N, C-alpha and C positions, 0 to 999 in steps of 0.2 A: 504494500500500500504506500502511495506517495505521501510526502510530507503535507501536501495541500489537502489530500483526502483525510489524513489524520487530523489536521487542523479543523476541517469542517465537521468531523465526527465530534470533536470536543465542543465546537461552537454550537452544534445542534443540541447537545446535552445541556449546555448552559441556557440556551433559549427555552428549552422545554422546562427547565427548573424555574426560570423566571415566570413563565406563563402559569405554572402550577401554583406558584406562590401568589394567591389571589390578593392577599393584603398588600403585598409589595407592588403588584401590578396595578391594582386599583389606586393606591396612593400616588404612583407615578403618573397615571392617566389623569387623576384629579388635580394633582399639584402642578405638574408642568404646564399644561394648557391653561388652567385657570389663572395661575400666577402670571403667565404671559399675557393673557387678555387684560387682566387688571392693571398690570404695570404698563402695558403698551398704551393704555388710555391716557397715561400721563405724558406720553411722548408725541409731539405734534406731527412727526413724519412717519409714514408707513415704512419707508426704507429703513429708517433708524430702528423702528419697532421690530421688523422682521429680522434685521441684522442681529440685534442683541438677543431677542427672545428665542430665536432658533438655536443660538448657542447656549443660552441659559437653560432652556428646557432640556436640551440634549445632554449638557454637562451635569446638571443636577440629577436627572434620572440615571445617567451613567454612573454617577457617584453612588446613588442608592443601590443600583444593580451590582456594582463592583464590590460593595460591602458584603453582599451575599455570595458572590462568585469567588472572591479572593479571601476576604478577611474571615467570613463566617466559616468557610471550609477549614481554615486554620484553627479557629476556636473549637470547632467540633471534631477536629483531627481527621476530617475526611480526606484532606490533601495527602495524608500519609499513605492511604490506600492507593490514591492516584499515582503517587510517586513510585510506588512499587511495581507499576505496570511497565511494559516495554516502551511506552511512549517517552519521547525525549522531553526534557524540561522546556525547551523552546517551543515545541509543538503544543504543549499544555498551556503555556503562557499565552502564545499567540491565538490559540483556539478560544481561550477565555476572553481575550480582547475582542475578537470578532463576535463572539456570542453575546457580549454586553453591548457592543457598538451598534449592532443591527436594530435591536428593539429601542435603544435610546434614540437612534436617528429617526425611527418611525414616529416616535412621540414628538420629536422636533418638527417633523413635517406636518403632523397633525396640528401642532401649535401654530405654525405659519398659516395653514389653511383657515383655522378659526380666527386668527388675528385679522386676516384679509377680509373674511366675511363680516366680522363685527365692525371693522373700519368702514366698509362699504355701506353697512346699514346706518351708520352714524353720519355718512357724508352725502351731500347732494349730487356729487359727481362720482364717476367710476374710478376706483383706485386699484392699482396693481403694482407690484414691485418692479423696479427698474431692471434692465438687463444685468447690470453689475450685481444686484442683489440676488437675481435668479442664479447666476453663476456661483455666487457665494453659498446659496442654499444647496445647490446640487454638487458642488465640488469642495469648497472650503469647509463647510459645516461637518460633513461626514469625516473628513480627515482630522479636523480639530477635535471632534468627539473621540475618535479612535486614538489620537495622540495623547489626550488627557487620561483616557482610561488605561492606555498602555503604561503611562507614567505612574498612575495610582496603583495599578496592578503590580508593577515592578517594585514599588516601595513597600507594598503590602506583603510581597514575597520576601523582600530583603530585610525588613525591620521586624522587631517584636511587636506585641500587642499594644503596649503603652506608647511606644514611639510612633506607631501608625496613626493614632488619633491626632497627634500634633502635626505629623507630616501631611496628612490628608487635608487638614485645615489650611496649612501653609500653601499647599498646591492650589487649593481653591482660591485663596486670597491672591496668589500670584497671577491667576488667570483673569481677574476682573478687568484690568486695563484692556485686554484683548476682546473681552465680551462687550464692554461699553466704551468703544472708542469715541462715540459721539459726545459723551460726558467729558472725557479727557480732552477731546478737541475743543469743546466749548470753553473749558477752563484755560487751555493754553492760548487760544485765539481771542478769548474774551467775547465770544459771539455765541449766543444761545441758539442761533439758527443753524449751527453747524450740522451738515448732513454727510453721512458716510458715502464714499465714492469708490472708484476702482482702486485707489491707493490703499485704502483700508482692507478691501477684499483681497488684493494680491499680497499684501503684507501678512494678513492672517493665514492665507494659504501657504506662504513660504514658511512662516513660523510653525504651522502644523506639520508640514512635511519634514522640517528640520528636527522638531521634537520627536516625531515618530521614528525618524532615522536614528537619532541618538539613543532612544530607549531600546530600539531593536538591536543596535550594536552592543549596548551594555548588557542585554539579556543573555548574551553568550557567556558572561562571567558569573551568572547565577549557578548555584549548585544545589542538588537535592539535599546534601548534607547541611548546607547553610540554612535552607528553609526549615529543615527538621529542628535545628537548634534554636530557631526563633519561635517555635510552638510552645506555648505554656498556658 
């Protein structure tokens, strides 16, 4: 079996686990889209709303899902059984990243659709995201979600239980400037009408690919023995 097939086997396992966890799934479906709609009502531009809320919904739900897929398996020592299989550690890690990224991205897309519908209901004219934002939603957002989940998954494998809580919060805080560039841009330029454009979209895509490449590279230094020693 090829490494890609192995990765997809692990990914399907994680997706099924997320779907079976009704409380987690309902919470993510309720929290992500609802938070996006409420918060987007405070932002005057549809492009700004969809840019930030697509990322926020995907990253927050990905954070919730990765807690089950990575951290909870360590707490319940399920990961020990998985590490005893012939699967390589990199295949396990990458499969989990894919398995979390797919449902998180689906919720992100749902959030964008709902924001667009609600914005049109509240507007006298037809509103639709610009071409730059559409590219952002279809290309930058999935890579950004995958890169953040890969980073959190890597950290949750690498560190112990106590360290992971602090590291996860630190990662989330570090992502805020990339999720809300309109707020940062408004502060820097002193202009509250700042609207995201191709510059922010391409910058985010570059950062996402860079972060995903870095975590993928460093994943080769993970060892099963190191993960076992962090379980407590």
